[in-house]
DSSP file (Angstrom, degrees, kcal/mol; ACC not computed):
  #  RESIDUE AA STRUCTURE BP1 BP2  ACC     N-H-->O    O-->H-N    N-H-->O    O-->H-N    TCO  KAPPA ALPHA  PHI   PSI    X-CA   Y-CA   Z-CA
    1    1 A X              0   0    0      0, 0.0     2,-0.0     0, 0.0     0, 0.0   0.000 360.0 360.0 360.0 141.5  -16.1   -2.8   -5.8
    2    2 A X     >  -     0   0    0      1,-0.1     4,-2.3     4,-0.0     5,-0.1  -0.312 360.0-104.8 -81.2 171.0  -14.3   -4.4   -2.9
    3    3 A X  H  > S+     0   0    0     53,-0.2     4,-2.6     2,-0.2     5,-0.2   0.813 116.7  57.1 -68.4 -33.6  -12.1   -2.7   -0.5
    4    4 A X  H  > S+     0   0    0     52,-0.3     4,-2.3     2,-0.2    -1,-0.2   0.959 111.1  43.4 -57.9 -51.7   -8.8   -4.0   -1.9
    5    5 A X  H  > S+     0   0    0      2,-0.2     4,-2.3     1,-0.2    -2,-0.2   0.882 113.7  52.5 -61.5 -40.1   -9.7   -2.6   -5.3
    6    6 A X  H  X S+     0   0    0     -4,-2.3     4,-2.3     1,-0.2    -1,-0.2   0.939 111.8  45.3 -54.0 -49.7  -10.9    0.7   -3.7
    7    7 A X  H  X S+     0   0    0     -4,-2.6     4,-2.2     1,-0.2    -2,-0.2   0.826 115.2  47.2 -73.1 -30.4   -7.7    1.1   -1.8
    8    8 A X  H  X S+     0   0    0     -4,-2.3     4,-2.4     2,-0.2    -1,-0.2   0.884 110.2  52.0 -71.5 -36.5   -5.5    0.2   -4.8
    9    9 A X  H  X S+     0   0    0     -4,-2.3     4,-1.7     2,-0.2    -2,-0.2   0.855 111.6  48.0 -72.3 -35.8   -7.4    2.6   -7.1
   10   10 A X  H  X S+     0   0    0     -4,-2.3     4,-1.0     2,-0.2    -2,-0.2   0.917 110.0  51.7 -71.2 -41.5   -6.9    5.4   -4.5
   11   11 A X  H >< S+     0   0    0     -4,-2.2     3,-0.6     1,-0.2    -2,-0.2   0.887 110.3  49.5 -50.9 -46.9   -3.2    4.5   -4.3
   12   12 A X  H 3< S+     0   0    0     -4,-2.4     3,-0.5     1,-0.2     4,-0.3   0.832 109.4  51.8 -67.3 -34.9   -2.9    4.7   -8.2
   13   13 A X  H 3< S+     0   0    0     -4,-1.7    -1,-0.2     1,-0.2    -2,-0.2   0.763 120.7  32.6 -70.2 -23.3   -4.6    8.0   -8.2
   14   14 A X  S <X S+     0   0    0     -4,-1.0     4,-2.3    -3,-0.6    -2,-0.2   0.102  85.2 118.6-117.7  14.5   -2.2    9.4   -5.6
   15   15 A X  H  > S+     0   0    0     -3,-0.5     4,-3.1     1,-0.2     5,-0.3   0.899  70.9  51.0 -48.9 -56.1    0.8    7.4   -6.7
   16   16 A X  H  > S+     0   0    0     -4,-0.3     4,-0.8     1,-0.2    -1,-0.2   0.859 112.6  46.3 -62.5 -36.3    3.1   10.3   -7.7
   17   17 A X  H  > S+     0   0    0     -3,-0.2     4,-0.7     2,-0.2    -1,-0.2   0.925 114.9  47.0 -63.5 -46.2    2.6   12.2   -4.3
   18   18 A X  H >X S+     0   0    0     -4,-2.3     4,-1.5     1,-0.2     3,-1.1   0.974 114.4  44.9 -64.7 -53.5    3.1    9.0   -2.3
   19   19 A X  H 3X S+     0   0    0     -4,-3.1     4,-1.0     1,-0.3    -1,-0.2   0.709  96.2  76.4 -70.8 -14.1    6.3    7.9   -4.1
   20   20 A X  H 3< S+     0   0    0     -4,-0.8    -1,-0.3    -5,-0.3    -2,-0.2   0.930 116.3  16.1 -62.8 -36.4    7.8   11.3   -4.1
   21   21 A X  H << S+     0   0    0     -3,-1.1    -1,-0.2    -4,-0.7    -2,-0.2   0.560 135.5  40.8-108.1 -11.8    8.7   10.9   -0.4
   22   22 A X  H >< S+     0   0    0     -4,-1.5     3,-1.9    -5,-0.2    41,-0.2  -0.005  71.0 164.4-132.2  30.6    8.4    7.1    0.1
   23   23 A X  T 3< S+     0   0    0     -4,-1.0    41,-0.2     1,-0.3     3,-0.1  -0.327  72.8   7.1 -56.5 126.8    9.8    5.5   -3.0
   24   24 A X  T 3  S+     0   0    0     39,-2.6    -1,-0.3     1,-0.3     2,-0.2   0.498 104.6 113.8  77.0  13.1   10.6    1.8   -2.7
   25   25 A X  S <  S-     0   0    0     -3,-1.9    38,-2.8    38,-0.3     2,-0.5  -0.527  70.6-112.2 -94.8 173.3    8.9    1.7    0.7
   26   26 A X  E     -AB  38  62A   0     12,-3.2    12,-2.3    36,-0.2     2,-0.4  -0.935  25.4-152.8-107.5 124.1    5.7   -0.3    1.5
   27   27 A X  E     -AB  37  61A   0     34,-3.3    34,-3.6    -2,-0.5     2,-0.6  -0.826   7.0-148.1 -99.2 139.5    2.5    1.6    2.3
   28   28 A X  E     -AB  36  60A   0      8,-2.7     7,-3.8    -2,-0.4     8,-1.0  -0.909  26.5-173.6-104.6 120.0   -0.2    0.1    4.4
   29   29 A X  E     +AB  34  59A   0     30,-2.6    30,-2.6    -2,-0.6     2,-0.3  -0.964  15.5 156.0-125.8 133.4   -3.5    1.6    3.0
   30   30 A X  E >   +AB  33  58A   0      3,-1.8     3,-1.3    -2,-0.4    28,-0.2  -0.953  68.2  16.3-147.5 144.9   -6.9    1.2    4.4
   31   31 A X  T 3  S-     0   0    0     26,-0.6     3,-0.1    -2,-0.3    27,-0.1   0.818 129.5 -65.5  58.2  31.9   -9.9    3.4    4.1
   32   32 A X  T 3  S+     0   0    0      1,-0.2     2,-0.3   -29,-0.2    -1,-0.3   0.851 117.1 105.9  61.8  33.4   -8.3    5.1    1.1
   33   33 A X  E <  S-A   30   0A   0     -3,-1.3    -3,-1.8     0, 0.0     2,-0.6  -0.987  75.2-119.7-141.2 149.7   -5.6    6.5    3.5
   34   34 A X  E     -A   29   0A   0     -2,-0.3    -5,-0.2    -5,-0.2     3,-0.1  -0.768  24.7-174.1 -87.0 127.0   -1.9    5.5    4.1
   35   35 A X  E     -     0   0A   0     -7,-3.8     2,-0.2    -2,-0.6    -6,-0.1   0.525  63.7 -29.6-104.1  -9.3   -1.7    4.4    7.8
   36   36 A X  E     -A   28   0A   0     -8,-1.0    -8,-2.7     2,-0.0    -1,-0.4  -0.887  54.0-114.1 169.1 166.5    2.2    4.0    7.7
   37   37 A X  E     -A   27   0A   0     -2,-0.2     2,-0.3   -10,-0.2   -10,-0.2  -0.934  34.0-174.7-120.1 141.5    5.3    3.2    5.6
   38   38 A X  E     -A   26   0A   0    -12,-2.3   -12,-3.2    -2,-0.3     3,-0.1  -0.911  33.3-140.3-140.8 158.6    7.4    0.0    6.2
   39   39 A X  S    S+     0   0    0     -2,-0.3     2,-0.3   -14,-0.2     3,-0.1   0.529  90.4  37.4 -90.0 -11.8   10.6   -1.5    5.0
   40   40 A X  S  > S-     0   0    0    -14,-0.1     4,-1.5     1,-0.1   -14,-0.1  -0.964  70.7-132.0-139.7 152.0    9.1   -5.0    5.0
   41   41 A X  H  > S+     0   0    0     -2,-0.3     4,-3.7     2,-0.2     5,-0.3   0.892 110.4  58.7 -63.1 -46.7    5.9   -6.7    4.3
   42   42 A X  H  > S+     0   0    0      1,-0.2     4,-2.4     2,-0.2    -1,-0.2   0.904 106.0  47.5 -56.7 -44.1    6.1   -8.5    7.5
   43   43 A X  H  > S+     0   0    0      2,-0.2     4,-1.6     1,-0.2    -1,-0.2   0.873 112.5  50.2 -65.3 -35.1    6.3   -5.2    9.5
   44   44 A X  H  X S+     0   0    0     -4,-1.5     4,-2.6     2,-0.2    -2,-0.2   0.914 112.2  45.6 -58.1 -49.5    3.4   -3.9    7.6
   45   45 A X  H  X S+     0   0    0     -4,-3.7     4,-2.5     1,-0.2     5,-0.2   0.869 110.9  52.5 -64.5 -36.6    1.4   -6.9    8.2
   46   46 A X  H  X S+     0   0    0     -4,-2.4     4,-2.1    -5,-0.3    -1,-0.2   0.880 111.2  48.6 -65.5 -38.5    2.3   -7.1   11.9
   47   47 A X  H  X S+     0   0    0     -4,-1.6     4,-1.1     2,-0.2    -2,-0.2   0.906 110.2  50.5 -71.4 -42.1    1.2   -3.5   12.3
   48   48 A X  H  <>S+     0   0    0     -4,-2.6     5,-2.7     1,-0.2    -2,-0.2   0.887 114.7  43.6 -61.1 -39.9   -2.1   -4.0   10.5
   49   49 A X  H ><5S+     0   0    0     -4,-2.5     3,-1.7     1,-0.2    -1,-0.2   0.866 108.7  55.8 -73.3 -32.5   -2.9   -7.0   12.7
   50   50 A X  H 3<5S+     0   0    0     -4,-2.1    -1,-0.2     1,-0.3    -2,-0.2   0.728 107.5  53.0 -69.7 -18.5   -1.9   -5.4   15.9
   51   51 A X  T 3<5S-     0   0    0     -4,-1.1    -1,-0.3    -5,-0.1    -2,-0.2   0.132 119.1-110.8 -99.2  13.7   -4.3   -2.5   15.0
   52   52 A X  T < 5 +     0   0    0     -3,-1.7     2,-0.3     1,-0.2    -3,-0.2   0.734  59.5 160.5  61.5  26.3   -7.2   -4.9   14.5
   53   53 A X      < -     0   0    0     -5,-2.7     2,-0.3    -6,-0.2    -1,-0.2  -0.624  35.6-130.8 -78.2 138.9   -7.4   -4.4   10.7
   54   54 A X    >   -     0   0    0     -2,-0.3     3,-2.3     1,-0.1     4,-0.4  -0.666  26.4 -98.9 -89.6 141.3   -9.3   -7.3    9.1
   55   55 A X  T 3  S+     0   0    0     -2,-0.3    -1,-0.1     1,-0.2     4,-0.1  -0.326 112.8  32.7 -54.8 137.0   -7.9   -9.1    6.1
   56   56 A X  T 3  S+     0   0    0      2,-0.4   -52,-0.3   -53,-0.1    -1,-0.2   0.326 101.2  84.1  95.7 -11.1   -9.4   -7.8    2.9
   57   57 A X  S <  S+     0   0    0     -3,-2.3   -26,-0.6   -54,-0.1     2,-0.3   0.553  93.7  32.6-100.9  -9.4   -9.8   -4.3    4.4
   58   58 A X  E     -B   30   0A   0     -4,-0.4    -2,-0.4   -28,-0.2     2,-0.3  -0.938  62.5-146.3-144.0 162.3   -6.2   -3.1    3.6
   59   59 A X  E     -B   29   0A   0    -30,-2.6   -30,-2.6    -2,-0.3     2,-0.7  -0.925  11.7-143.1-127.5 153.3   -3.4   -3.5    1.1
   60   60 A X  E     -B   28   0A   0     -2,-0.3     2,-0.5   -32,-0.2   -32,-0.2  -0.946  33.7-173.0-109.5 104.9    0.3   -3.4    1.5
   61   61 A X  E     -B   27   0A   0    -34,-3.6   -34,-3.3    -2,-0.7     2,-0.3  -0.880  25.1-128.0-116.7 135.0    1.5   -1.6   -1.7
   62   62 A X  E     -B   26   0A   0     -2,-0.5     2,-1.9   -36,-0.2   -36,-0.2  -0.506  24.3-127.4 -69.7 137.2    4.9   -1.1   -2.8
   63   63 A X        +     0   0    0    -38,-2.8   -39,-2.6    -2,-0.3     2,-0.3  -0.579  60.1 136.3 -89.6  83.0    5.6    2.6   -3.6
   64   64 A X        -     0   0    0     -2,-1.9   -45,-0.1   -41,-0.2   -41,-0.0  -0.835  58.9-102.9-128.0 156.3    6.9    2.1   -7.1
   65   65 A X     >  -     0   0    0     -2,-0.3     4,-2.9     1,-0.1     5,-0.2  -0.348  43.3-102.9 -68.8 168.7    6.3    3.9  -10.4
   66   66 A X  H  > S+     0   0    0      1,-0.2     4,-2.1     2,-0.2     5,-0.1   0.914 124.8  50.8 -59.2 -40.8    3.9    2.2  -12.9
   67   67 A X  H  > S+     0   0    0      1,-0.2     4,-1.2     2,-0.2    -1,-0.2   0.932 113.4  45.0 -66.4 -44.1    6.9    1.0  -15.0
   68   68 A X  H  > S+     0   0    0      1,-0.2     4,-3.0     2,-0.2    -1,-0.2   0.903 109.9  55.6 -69.0 -36.7    8.7   -0.4  -11.8
   69   69 A X  H  X S+     0   0    0     -4,-2.9     4,-3.0     1,-0.2     5,-0.3   0.916 101.1  56.2 -58.2 -43.8    5.5   -2.0  -10.6
   70   70 A X  H  X S+     0   0    0     -4,-2.1     4,-1.4     1,-0.2    -1,-0.2   0.876 112.1  44.3 -60.0 -35.3    5.0   -4.0  -13.8
   71   71 A X  H  < S+     0   0    0     -4,-1.2    -1,-0.2    -3,-0.2    -2,-0.2   0.939 113.0  51.7 -67.3 -49.3    8.5   -5.5  -13.3
   72   72 A X  H  < S+     0   0    0     -4,-3.0    -2,-0.2     1,-0.2    -1,-0.2   0.898 113.1  43.6 -58.9 -39.3    7.8   -6.1   -9.6
   73   73 A X  H  <        0   0    0     -4,-3.0    -1,-0.2     1,-0.2    -2,-0.2   0.839 360.0 360.0 -71.4 -34.9    4.5   -8.0  -10.4
   74   74 A X     <        0   0    0     -4,-1.4    -1,-0.2    -5,-0.3    -2,-0.2   0.523 360.0 360.0 -64.0 360.0    6.0  -10.0  -13.2
């Protein structure tokens, strides 16, 4: 399984805990850990790149419920 899937699966398993305090923020996740919460994807991406994170090793995940995420992806 690739790192993107591993990070998403970790987020999904911990979704309720994460969105409890960070609903509608964007979580930067790498190594199955949240490295920060951001208000825009640009801020999250800038942070990741400034900390030498390689593309494909992290995700920027909206902190939404499963129902909200379905609408967001659509």
